[in-house]
C-alpha positions as CSV (number, residue, x, y, z in Angstrom):
1,M,11.5,-53.6,-29.4
2,N,13.4,-50.7,-31.2
3,L,11.8,-47.4,-32.0
4,K,10.7,-48.2,-35.5
5,E,8.9,-51.3,-34.2
6,Q,7.1,-49.3,-31.5
7,L,5.8,-46.7,-34.0
8,T,4.6,-49.4,-36.3
9,K,1.9,-50.6,-33.9
10,R,-1.3,-48.8,-34.5
11,N,-2.6,-49.3,-30.8
12,F,0.5,-47.7,-29.3
13,R,0.3,-44.7,-31.9
14,I,-3.2,-44.1,-30.7
15,E,-2.2,-44.3,-27.1
16,F,0.6,-42.1,-27.4
17,A,-1.4,-39.4,-29.3
18,L,-4.1,-39.5,-26.9
19,T,-1.6,-39.4,-23.9
20,F,0.0,-36.2,-25.6
21,V,-3.2,-34.5,-26.0
22,I,-4.3,-35.3,-22.4
23,L,-0.9,-34.2,-21.1
24,I,-1.2,-30.9,-23.1
25,T,-4.8,-30.2,-21.7
26,T,-3.7,-30.9,-18.1
27,L,-0.8,-28.6,-18.4
28,F,-3.2,-25.9,-19.4
29,A,-5.6,-26.5,-16.9
30,L,-2.8,-26.6,-14.4
31,T,-1.7,-23.1,-15.5
32,R,-5.1,-21.6,-15.0
33,F,-5.6,-23.2,-11.7
34,L,-2.3,-21.9,-10.2
35,N,-3.2,-18.5,-11.5
36,S,-6.4,-18.8,-9.3
37,V,-4.6,-20.5,-6.4
38,E,-2.1,-17.3,-6.3
39,K,-5.0,-15.0,-5.8
40,R,-6.3,-17.1,-2.8
41,E,-5.4,-16.6,0.7
42,G,-4.3,-19.5,2.6
43,V,-3.1,-20.5,6.1
44,I,0.4,-20.1,7.6
45,F,1.7,-22.3,10.2
46,S,4.8,-22.7,12.2
47,D,6.8,-25.5,10.8
48,P,8.9,-27.3,13.5
49,I,11.6,-28.3,11.0
50,L,12.0,-24.8,9.1
51,V,12.5,-22.8,12.6
52,L,15.8,-24.9,13.2
53,F,17.6,-23.0,10.2
54,N,17.4,-19.9,8.2
55,P,16.8,-20.0,4.6
56,V,19.6,-20.3,1.9
57,D,19.0,-19.5,-1.7
58,L,19.6,-22.6,-3.5
59,T,17.4,-21.7,-6.6
60,W,19.9,-22.5,-9.5
61,L,21.2,-25.6,-7.7
62,T,17.4,-26.8,-7.2
63,F,16.6,-26.1,-10.9
64,T,20.0,-27.8,-12.1
65,F,19.0,-31.0,-10.4
66,I,15.4,-30.7,-11.7
67,Y,15.9,-30.0,-15.3
68,A,19.0,-32.2,-15.6
69,S,16.8,-34.9,-14.4
70,I,13.9,-34.2,-16.7
71,F,16.0,-33.7,-19.9
72,T,18.2,-36.8,-19.3
73,S,15.0,-38.9,-18.6
74,I,13.5,-37.6,-21.8
75,F,16.6,-38.6,-23.9
76,V,16.7,-42.1,-22.6
77,L,13.1,-42.7,-22.9
78,M,13.0,-41.6,-26.5
79,K,14.3,-45.0,-27.4
80,D,11.4,-46.5,-24.9
81,L,8.3,-44.8,-26.2
82,P,5.8,-47.1,-24.3
83,R,7.6,-46.2,-21.0
84,M,7.6,-42.6,-22.0
85,A,3.8,-42.6,-22.6
86,F,3.5,-44.2,-19.1
87,V,5.5,-41.7,-17.5
88,F,3.3,-39.0,-19.0
89,Q,0.2,-40.8,-17.9
90,C,1.6,-40.9,-14.4
91,Y,2.4,-37.2,-14.5
92,V,-1.2,-36.3,-15.6
93,V,-2.7,-38.4,-12.7
94,M,-0.4,-36.7,-10.3
95,V,-1.1,-33.1,-11.5
96,W,-4.9,-33.8,-11.0
97,I,-4.3,-35.2,-7.7
98,R,-2.1,-32.3,-7.0
99,M,-4.7,-29.8,-8.0
100,I,-7.4,-31.5,-5.9
101,A,-4.8,-31.4,-2.9
102,M,-4.3,-27.6,-3.2
103,Y,-7.8,-26.8,-3.6
104,L,-8.6,-28.7,-0.4
105,V,-5.5,-27.4,1.5
106,P,-5.1,-23.6,0.9
107,L,-1.6,-22.5,2.4
108,D,0.5,-19.3,2.4
109,P,4.2,-19.8,2.0
110,P,6.4,-19.7,5.1
111,E,7.0,-16.1,6.1
112,T,10.9,-16.7,5.7
113,M,10.5,-18.2,2.0
114,I,13.1,-17.0,-0.6
115,A,11.2,-17.2,-3.7
116,L,12.0,-20.0,-6.1
117,N,11.9,-18.5,-9.6
118,D,11.5,-21.2,-12.4
119,P,13.5,-20.1,-15.4
120,F,11.3,-22.0,-17.9
121,V,8.1,-20.9,-16.2
122,E,9.2,-17.2,-16.6
123,I,10.3,-17.4,-20.3
124,F,7.2,-19.8,-21.5
125,G,4.7,-19.3,-18.9
126,T,2.7,-16.2,-17.8
127,G,5.9,-15.0,-15.9
128,Q,3.9,-14.7,-12.6
129,L,5.7,-15.6,-9.6
130,L,3.9,-18.8,-7.8
131,T,4.1,-18.9,-4.0
132,R,0.9,-20.6,-3.1
133,D,1.3,-23.9,-5.3
134,L,2.5,-25.7,-2.0
135,F,0.6,-28.9,-0.9
136,F,2.2,-31.0,-2.1
137,S,5.7,-30.3,-3.8
138,G,5.1,-30.9,-7.6
139,H,9.0,-30.9,-8.1
140,T,9.7,-33.5,-5.7
141,A,6.8,-35.9,-6.8
142,T,7.8,-35.4,-10.5
143,L,11.3,-36.6,-9.8
144,L,9.9,-39.4,-7.9
145,L,7.7,-40.5,-10.7
146,L,10.9,-40.5,-13.1
147,F,12.7,-42.5,-10.8
148,L,9.8,-45.2,-10.3
149,V,9.3,-45.6,-14.1
150,M,12.9,-45.6,-15.3
151,K,14.3,-49.0,-16.1
152,K,18.1,-48.6,-16.3
153,K,19.7,-49.0,-12.8
154,L,22.3,-46.2,-13.2
155,Y,19.7,-43.8,-14.0
156,R,17.2,-44.9,-11.3
157,K,20.1,-44.2,-8.9
158,L,20.7,-40.9,-10.2
159,L,17.1,-39.9,-10.1
160,L,16.6,-41.2,-6.6
161,L,19.6,-38.9,-5.6
162,S,18.2,-36.1,-7.4
163,T,14.8,-36.4,-5.9
164,M,16.3,-36.6,-2.4
165,A,18.4,-33.5,-3.2
166,V,15.4,-31.3,-4.5
167,A,13.3,-32.3,-1.5
168,V,16.4,-31.0,0.6
169,T,16.9,-27.8,-1.1
170,V,13.4,-26.7,-1.3
171,L,13.1,-26.9,2.4
172,L,16.5,-25.3,2.9
173,Q,15.1,-22.4,0.8
174,H,11.7,-22.4,2.9
175,V,10.0,-22.7,-0.3
176,H,7.9,-25.5,0.9
177,Y,6.6,-26.7,4.4
178,T,8.1,-30.1,5.6
179,I,4.5,-31.8,5.1
180,D,4.6,-30.7,1.4
181,V,7.7,-32.6,0.6
182,Y,6.7,-35.5,3.0
183,A,3.3,-35.9,1.3
184,A,4.8,-35.5,-2.2
185,V,6.6,-39.0,-1.7
186,F,3.1,-40.8,-1.0
187,F,1.0,-38.8,-3.5
188,G,3.9,-39.3,-6.3
189,Y,4.0,-43.2,-5.5
190,G,0.1,-43.2,-5.4
191,A,-0.1,-41.5,-8.8
192,Y,2.1,-44.4,-10.1
193,R,0.1,-47.1,-8.7
194,I,-3.1,-45.7,-9.8
195,T,-1.9,-45.3,-13.4
196,K,-0.6,-48.9,-13.3
197,K,-3.9,-50.3,-12.0
198,L,-5.9,-48.1,-14.5
199,R,-3.7,-49.5,-17.4
200,M,-4.4,-52.9,-16.3
201,K,-8.0,-52.6,-15.7
202,F,-8.3,-51.4,-19.3
203,G,-6.1,-53.9,-20.9
204,I,-3.4,-51.5,-22.2
205,N,-0.5,-53.6,-23.1
206,P,2.5,-51.6,-21.6
207,G,5.0,-53.0,-24.0
208,F,7.5,-53.2,-21.3
209,N,8.1,-54.6,-17.9
210,Y,6.7,-52.3,-15.0
211,C,9.6,-51.7,-12.5
C-alpha cells in the first residue's frame, strides 16, 4: 500500500491523528515529570561493572548513534505510516512505563558520571541538565523499539547494532548504572508486546505484518 492509499483510509487517519496528539501530550508530561525528578534525591550504589573502568566522554558518539537511528527510521517509515503510528504508540507506552519506574526507583547518578548533554534537549527543551532520569535507560529502550518495529532487514541490523552501541557508550561514560541499561531491554520489549496486544484487543487493523 502506497502513501496515498494509506491516507485515504478514514480509520487510519483518525488513528494517526489520535496517536500524534497522545504522543505530544506524553512528551509534555514527560518534560514536567523529569523536571520534578531532577529535584528529588535518590540512592547511589556501587555498581560492580562501573568500578572496573574509568568513565570516558563519548557524548557525541552516543548522540550520533541515537539521532542517526531516529532520523533514518523516520525517513524509512514515512513510506509506511501505519508502522510509524505503531512505533509512536510503542514509544508512548514505553514512556509511561518509564515514568512509573523512575517514580518507584529514585536514583542519583554514579559519582563518576560524565554528564550526557543532549544537544536537542538544550535547544528545544528547558536547557536543564538531566542526571536523575536513570531507571531505565530511555535511549536504549527507544532504539530497541525502532529495531523491533522496523521491517527491512538491513535497517533492523543497523538499529540492533546502534542499540548495542548506545548501551555500551552510556555505561562507558558512567551515565547509567548497569541495571538501567539491562532493564531497558526488558521494558522496551515489554512496551512493544503490550502495544501489540492492545491493538489486537481493540481490533485495530495494523495495515502491515508485525515483525
